[in-house]
C-alpha positions in Angstrom: 143.2 111.8 34.6 141.2 114.8 33.3 142.1 118.1 31.9 141.2 121.8 32.9 141.7 123.3 29.3 141.4 120.5 26.8 141.1 122.9 24.0 144.9 123.2 23.8 144.8 119.6 22.4 144.4 121.3 19.0 148.2 122.2 19.2 148.8 118.5 18.5 148.4 119.6 14.9 151.9 120.9 15.3 153.1 117.2 15.2 152.4 116.9 11.5 155.1 119.6 10.5 157.7 118.0 12.5 157.1 114.5 10.8 157.0 116.1 7.2 160.4 117.8 8.1 161.7 114.3 8.5 160.0 112.9 5.4 160.8 115.6 3.0 164.3 115.4 0.9 167.1 117.7 1.8 168.6 120.1 -0.9 172.2 119.1 -1.9 174.7 119.8 -4.6 176.8 117.5 -6.8 180.3 116.9 -5.7 183.5 115.3 -7.4 185.1 112.5 -5.2 188.6 111.0 -5.5 187.7 107.5 -4.5 184.9 105.1 -4.6 185.4 104.6 -0.9 182.9 107.1 0.0 180.3 106.0 -2.5 178.6 103.6 -0.1 178.1 106.4 2.4 176.8 108.7 -0.3 174.4 106.0 -1.4 173.0 105.8 2.1 172.5 109.6 2.3 170.6 109.7 -0.9 168.4 106.9 0.4 167.9 108.7 3.7 166.8 111.9 2.0 164.3 110.4 -0.6 160.9 112.3 -0.1 157.9 110.5 1.3 159.9 107.4 2.2 158.8 105.1 5.2 159.9 106.6 8.4 162.8 104.8 9.9 163.8 104.6 13.6 165.1 108.0 14.5 165.9 108.8 18.1 165.8 112.6 17.7 162.5 112.5 16.0 161.1 110.3 18.9 162.5 112.9 21.3 161.2 115.7 19.7 157.6 114.5 19.4 157.7 113.6 23.0 158.8 116.9 24.1 156.1 118.6 21.8 153.4 116.3 23.4 154.4 117.0 27.0 154.2 120.8 26.3 150.9 120.4 24.7 149.5 118.2 27.6 150.9 120.8 30.2 149.0 123.6 28.4 145.8 121.5 28.6 146.5 121.4 32.5 146.1 117.8 33.3 145.0 116.9 36.8 144.5 113.7 39.0 142.3 113.0 41.9 143.7 113.7 45.3 142.5 114.1 48.9 141.7 117.7 48.6 138.9 119.6 46.9 139.5 121.9 44.1 136.5 122.4 42.0 133.1 123.8 42.4 132.8 126.2 45.4 135.9 126.0 47.9 135.7 127.6 51.3 138.9 127.7 53.1 138.8 128.4 56.9 141.9 129.4 58.7 142.1 129.5 62.4 143.9 132.5 63.5 143.6 132.2 67.3 146.2 132.4 69.7 147.0 128.6 69.9 148.0 128.7 66.2 151.1 130.7 67.2 152.3 127.6 68.8 155.4 125.7 67.5 155.1 123.1 64.8 158.5 121.5 64.0 160.6 124.3 62.5 157.7 126.7 62.0 154.3 127.6 63.7 151.0 125.9 63.3 149.7 128.9 61.5 152.4 129.1 58.9 152.0 125.4 58.3 148.3 125.9 57.8 148.9 128.9 55.4 151.4 126.9 53.3 148.9 124.0 52.9 146.3 126.4 52.0 148.3 128.0 49.3 149.0 124.8 47.7 145.3 124.0 47.3 144.9 127.5 45.8 147.6 126.7 43.3 145.7 123.5 42.3 142.3 125.1 41.7 140.4 124.8 38.7 140.1 128.0 36.8 136.3 127.8 37.1 136.4 127.3 40.9 134.9 129.9 43.1 137.0 130.5 46.3 136.1 132.0 49.8 138.4 132.6 52.5 137.4 132.8 56.0 139.4 133.5 59.3 138.4 132.4 62.8 139.1 134.0 66.2 136.5 135.6 68.5 134.3 135.6 65.4 134.5 134.5 62.0 135.6 137.2 59.2 135.0 136.6 55.6 138.2 137.9 53.9 137.2 136.8 50.5 134.0 135.7 49.0 133.4 133.8 45.6 136.4 134.8 43.6 137.9 132.8 40.8 141.2 135.1 40.8 143.8 132.9 42.3 146.4 135.6 42.5 144.1 137.9 44.6 143.3 134.8 46.8 147.1 134.0 47.5 147.6 137.8 48.1 145.0 138.0 50.7 146.1 134.6 52.1 149.6 136.0 52.5 148.3 139.1 54.4 146.4 137.1 57.0 148.3 136.9 60.4 147.4 135.1 63.7 145.8 136.9 66.6 146.0 136.7 70.5 142.3 136.0 70.6 140.3 132.8 71.4 138.6 130.9 68.7 134.9 130.8 68.1 134.1 127.3 66.4 130.4 127.3 66.9 129.7 130.7 65.3 132.2 129.8 62.3 130.1 126.5 61.9 126.8 128.4 61.8 128.2 130.9 59.2 129.4 127.9 57.1 126.0 126.4 57.3 124.3 129.6 56.1 126.9 130.0 53.3 126.3 126.5 52.0 122.7 126.1 52.6 121.7 126.7 48.9 125.0 125.3 47.3 125.2 121.8 46.1 128.8 121.5 44.9 130.9 122.6 47.5 133.8 121.6 49.8 135.1 123.2 53.1 138.9 123.0 54.1 139.3 123.9 57.6 142.7 124.2 59.0 143.0 124.3 62.9 144.8 122.7 65.7 141.4 121.8 67.5 138.9 119.1 66.8 135.9 120.2 65.0 132.7 118.4 65.8 130.2 119.0 62.9 127.7 117.4 60.7 128.4 119.3 57.8 129.0 116.8 55.0 131.8 118.0 52.9 134.0 119.6 55.7 137.6 118.6 55.5 139.4 119.0 58.8 143.1 119.7 58.1 144.4 119.2 61.7 147.6 121.0 62.4 149.9 119.3 64.7 152.3 120.9 67.1 154.4 120.9 70.3 152.7 120.2 73.5 155.2 121.9 76.0 153.6 125.1 77.3 153.4 127.2 80.5 151.1 130.1 81.0 150.2 132.8 83.4 146.4 132.5 84.1 145.8 135.3 86.4 147.0 138.4 88.4 145.1 140.0 91.2 145.9 142.2 94.2 144.6 143.0 97.6 145.5 146.2 99.8 146.3 146.2 103.4 148.3 148.2 106.1 151.6 146.7 104.7 150.8 147.6 101.1 149.7 145.7 98.0 149.8 141.9 97.8 149.8 140.2 94.6 148.7 136.9 93.6 149.9 135.3 90.3 148.6 131.9 89.0 150.9 129.9 86.8 149.7 126.5 85.1 151.8 123.9 83.3 149.6 122.8 80.4 152.1 120.1 79.1 152.6 116.5 80.1 156.3 117.1 81.3 157.9 118.9 84.2 158.6 122.5 83.8 161.1 124.7 85.6 161.6 128.5 85.1 161.8 132.0 86.6 158.8 134.0 87.4 159.5 137.7 87.3 157.1 140.5 88.7 157.6 144.0 87.3 155.9 147.2 89.1 155.4 150.1 87.0 158.1 148.8 84.4 160.8 148.0 87.2 161.7 144.4 88.1 160.4 144.0 91.8 161.3 140.3 92.3 162.1 136.8 90.6 161.2 133.4 92.0 162.2 130.1 90.8 159.3 127.9 89.8 158.9 124.1 89.3 155.6 122.6 88.0 154.7 118.9 87.5 152.4 118.1 84.5 149.1 119.9 84.6 150.0 121.7 87.9 148.8 125.1 88.7 150.6 127.1 91.4 149.7 130.4 93.2 152.5 132.6 93.9 152.4 135.7 96.3 154.3 138.9 96.4 153.9 141.1 99.2 154.5 144.6 100.6 154.3 146.4 97.3 154.1 150.1 97.1 150.3 151.0 97.3 150.8 153.8 94.9 151.9 151.4 92.2 149.9 151.5 89.1 150.7 148.8 86.6 151.9 145.0 87.4 153.4 142.8 84.8 154.3 138.8 85.5 156.5 137.1 83.1 157.7 133.5 82.7 161.1 133.2 81.4 160.7 129.7 79.6 161.2 128.6 76.1 157.9 126.7 75.3 155.5 126.1 72.3 153.6 129.5 73.0 155.2 132.7 73.9 152.0 134.9 74.0 150.7 133.5 77.2 154.1 133.9 79.0 153.3 137.5 80.0 150.2 139.0 82.0 149.4 142.3 82.9 147.1 144.0 85.8 146.0 147.5 86.7 146.0 148.5 90.4 142.7 150.7 90.1 142.7 152.9 93.3 139.5 154.7 93.7 140.0 158.4 94.1 137.7 160.8 96.1 135.0 162.2 94.1 133.7 165.7 94.6 129.7 165.9 94.6 127.3 168.7 95.1 123.9 167.9 96.5 121.3 170.7 95.8 118.2 170.1 97.9 115.8 172.0 100.1 115.8 169.2 102.6 116.1 165.5 102.0 117.7 163.7 104.8 117.2 160.1 103.2 119.1 161.1 100.2 121.7 162.9 101.9 122.4 160.0 104.2 122.3 157.4 101.4 124.9 159.5 99.4 127.1 159.9 102.5 127.5 156.1 102.9 129.9 156.1 100.0 133.4 156.5 101.4 134.7 157.8 98.1 132.3 160.6 98.0 133.3 164.1 99.0 129.8 165.6 99.6 129.0 169.2 99.5 125.3 170.5 100.1 123.4 173.5 99.4 119.8 174.7 99.3 120.1 177.4 97.0 120.4 177.3 93.0 123.5 179.1 92.1 124.2 180.1 88.4 127.4 179.0 86.7 128.4 176.4 89.3 131.4 174.3 88.3 134.3 172.1 89.8 132.3 169.1 90.7 132.5 165.7 89.3 128.6 165.0 90.1 125.7 167.3 90.6 122.6 166.1 92.2 119.6 168.5 91.9 116.7 167.5 94.0 113.5 169.3 93.0 115.1 172.3 91.3 117.7 173.1 88.5 119.6 176.0 87.4 118.7 177.6 84.0 122.2 176.7 82.6 123.2 173.1 83.6 127.0 172.7 84.6 129.1 171.1 81.8 132.1 169.7 83.8 130.3 167.0 85.8 127.5 164.3 85.5 123.9 165.2 86.6 121.2 163.5 88.6 117.8 165.2 88.4 115.1 164.2 90.9 111.6 165.7 90.1 112.6 169.2 89.0 109.9 171.9 89.2 110.8 173.1 85.6 112.9 171.2 83.1 112.4 170.4 79.2 113.4 166.8 79.9 110.2 166.0 81.8 106.6 166.3 80.6 104.1 168.5 82.4 101.9 165.6 82.6 101.9 163.8 86.0 100.3 160.5 87.1 98.9 159.4 90.3 99.5 155.5 90.3 100.1 152.7 88.1 102.1 149.4 87.9 105.8 149.5 88.4 108.0 147.7 85.7 111.9 147.9 86.2 113.9 147.1 83.0 117.0 145.0 83.3 119.3 147.7 84.2 122.2 148.4 86.6 120.5 151.1 88.5 118.0 148.4 89.8 120.5 145.8 90.5 119.5 144.0 93.8 116.7 146.5 94.2 113.2 145.3 94.6 109.9 147.2 93.6 108.3 146.9 96.8 107.4 150.4 97.0 104.6 152.8 95.8 104.6 156.1 94.1 101.8 158.5 94.6 102.7 161.0 92.0 105.3 161.3 89.4 106.2 163.0 86.0 106.7 161.3 82.9 110.2 161.8 81.0 110.4 163.0 77.4 111.6 160.6 75.1 115.1 161.3 73.5 117.5 159.3 71.3 120.2 159.5 74.1 118.0 158.3 76.9 117.0 154.7 77.8 114.1 153.9 80.0 114.8 152.5 83.4 111.6 152.3 85.4 108.2 152.4 84.0 104.7 153.2 85.2 101.9 152.1 82.8 104.7 151.5 80.2 105.8 155.2 80.3 109.3 156.0 81.8 109.6 157.6 85.1 113.4 156.9 85.7 115.7 157.3 82.6 119.5 157.4 82.2 121.8 158.2 79.3 124.7 160.1 77.8 124.6 163.5 76.0 127.8 164.4 74.5 130.1 163.4 77.2 128.0 163.8 80.4 125.8 161.2 81.9 122.5 161.8 83.1 120.0 160.1 85.6 116.5 161.6 85.5 114.0 160.6 88.2 110.4 161.8 87.5 109.1 161.5 91.3 109.7 163.3 94.5 111.3 161.1 97.0 108.8 162.7 99.3 105.8 161.3 97.3 106.9 157.8 97.7 107.7 155.1 100.4 110.9 154.2 98.6 113.3 155.9 101.1 111.9 153.7 103.8 112.7 150.5 101.9 116.0 148.7 102.9 116.8 148.7 99.1 116.7 152.5 98.8 120.7 153.1 99.8 121.5 150.3 97.3 119.6 152.2 94.5 121.4 155.4 95.5 124.7 153.7 95.4 123.9 152.2 91.8 123.2 155.5 90.7 126.5 157.0 92.1 128.4 153.9 90.6 126.8 154.8 87.2 127.6 158.4 87.4 131.1 158.6 89.0 133.1 156.0 87.2 134.1 158.3 84.4 137.2 159.9 86.1 139.0 156.6 85.8 138.5 153.5 83.8 136.1 151.1 85.8 136.9 148.1 83.6 140.6 147.7 83.6 140.9 144.1 82.3 139.7 142.4 79.2 140.7 139.3 77.1 142.3 139.9 73.7 139.8 140.6 71.0 137.0 141.7 73.4 135.4 145.1 73.2 134.9 147.5 76.2 133.1 150.9 76.9 135.9 153.8 77.8 134.8 155.9 80.6 135.0 159.7 79.5 135.2 162.7 81.6 132.4 165.0 81.3 134.8 168.0 80.6 136.9 166.0 78.2 137.7 168.0 74.9 139.6 165.2 73.1 140.3 161.4 74.0 143.0 159.1 72.4 144.1 155.4 72.9 147.8 154.6 73.0 148.2 151.0 72.3 151.0 148.6 73.8 152.9 149.0 70.6 152.9 152.9 71.1 150.6 153.6 68.4 148.3 156.6 69.1 144.6 156.7 67.8 142.2 159.4 68.2 138.7 158.4 69.3 136.7 161.5 69.9 135.1 164.0 69.5 132.6 163.2 68.5 130.8 162.1 71.7 129.7 159.8 73.0 132.1 157.0 72.0 131.1 153.5 70.8 132.7 150.3 72.4 136.4 150.0 71.7 137.2 146.8 70.0 140.8 146.9 68.7 142.2 145.1 71.6 144.0 142.2 69.9 147.4 143.2 71.2 148.4 142.0 74.6 149.6 144.7 76.9 148.7 148.0 78.6 146.4 150.6 76.7 146.5 154.2 77.9 143.5 156.3 77.6 144.5 159.8 77.2 141.9 162.6 77.8 142.6 166.3 77.2 140.8 168.7 79.4 140.8 172.6 79.2 144.0 172.9 81.4 145.3 169.4 82.0 145.6 165.9 80.6 144.3 162.8 82.5 145.4 159.3 81.8 143.7 156.0 82.8 144.6 152.4 81.5 143.3 149.1 80.8 145.0 145.7 80.0 144.4 143.1 77.3 145.5 139.5 78.3 145.4 136.1 76.7 142.6 133.8 77.0 144.7 131.0 78.6 141.8 128.8 79.6 140.8 128.2 76.0 144.0 128.8 74.2 147.0 127.6 76.2 146.4 123.9 76.4 147.1 122.0 73.2 145.4 118.6 73.0 146.5 116.2 70.3 143.5 114.2 68.9 143.1 110.6 70.0 143.8 107.7 67.6 139.9 107.4 67.1 139.5 111.1 66.1 142.4 110.6 63.8 140.5 107.8 61.8 137.6 110.2 61.7 139.7 112.8 60.0 141.1 110.5 57.6 137.5 109.1 56.7 136.3 112.7 56.3 139.3 113.4 53.9 138.5 110.5 51.8 134.8 111.6 51.3 136.1 114.9 49.9 137.6 113.9 46.5 139.5 116.8 44.6 142.1 117.2 41.8 145.7 118.1 41.6 147.1 119.8 38.6 150.2 118.0 37.2 151.0 120.3 34.4 154.0 121.7 36.0 155.4 117.9 36.3 154.8 117.4 32.8 156.6 120.5 31.6 159.6 119.8 33.9 159.9 116.3 32.2 159.7 118.0 28.9 162.8 120.1 29.7 164.7 117.1 30.9 164.1 115.4 27.5 165.1 118.4 25.7 168.4 118.3 27.6 168.7 114.5 26.4 167.8 115.5 22.9 170.7 118.1 22.8 173.2 115.5 24.1 172.0 113.1 21.3 172.2 115.5 18.7 175.8 116.6 19.6 177.1 113.2 19.6 175.4 112.4 16.3 177.6 115.3 14.9 
């Protein structure tokens, strides 16, 4: 046994006054007695109160000395060695991924882990530096190198589980970096998964839980003449049979309920047909009481592409016109004259010339304009083509030649797409809330339109330019970030989360990736235009492939966990136990004293 605060041993000096009180003679007065019957008792009292006599056996004295000693020992904070670290530099890693919401006896795995971590904090030595890290899609440092135990407990109490997946490898990389230059450290890792690492002083606290769990892994749809057909995939991730009702909701209304029976580890595809093609939001829900509730619901957006109005301004480019017309979602309008103050289109393609004032209500493609501040006056005749890794040249080769082209001016909002001699001749970007594609060469000065890949290139440009009226990516996994597609004429954009909370995102524009997607459900993107409000949607779902299956560790792994725990030796404060014993002895002393009187 050792002590956190041995300086309190100085209080043992207080034992001396207690003993002196028993040694000194009590003050008394002479009395007259009527009989010598009481002389013997009086003589004993005189003998007992004689000062500086040898101490006799006295139960009250022994009890008082014991109580005082226990109080002093408690103040000195004694500790004994245990299987948990509590000195030096302690790092607590708390798994907050979705699987930790699973049941564990009468609680959840996450709550069990928090209680164990709180006990560790209570038993820390005063000079211990503590760090707290949470782990889901990425590790997050909640507290770094503090000796304030109350602050640590407050921060620990505020941590909640998420619906995201874990990232053990990134967390281990962070731990390696944090402990690289530290000798005296211990890592306490609370999780329901096996952690395979070579970090010497990592103590794995494996949180056990219930195995029974059913999850909805997927929802998808197809469209035919009879309407929408929906495919739902459900999986029994446990080692016992499962029977439950599976419900499908269409735009918040119950569409159908099916009885499902699954064997252990079995997956089943469930079909629903003849659903209204104008439906927007689908939700599948498994009605079952299992260990994990978060994966019993899954959402899906039916993203039907609307027709986009596109204006092509050209003096004659049959190849470009034909390539644009191949897209069935394009309503193409063509003119060979520049008109000022044009509006009402979602995409403007200017081939060879541009108006003095560009439209602001649609996205823009410029192809070799005669006069524009976005292009340099310097032109090139030839050079080596180099396409950067970009979506505009997806499935497009460079088997074409360019006889003449303009360079594109550099700008912070533009990113190069195609280079000649390391200078950009095609670039794209977003300025405010408008998307631009700039092409420095006239299509007549190249054999590109004759290549089989040219229509693909045009469709790639259309895809990049026209996905802003609806949200192109409509499904993500909880915790992932995504780019929101903003209308060019949007004045304000907000997100309405599944819990109903509204958050304003812009202006200013352009927007960065939206990352607050931990909550499972439907997110509404609300965009305010000049005279209207446009809503689009995306959904956040659980990563069931990584988080829904709970795998108890094998006997061999359990032995490895115990061995690792024994390697990390720590201390446990027993001061509160000694104080409790002192209170019990004080009660015994009170009983003895009253009986003696």
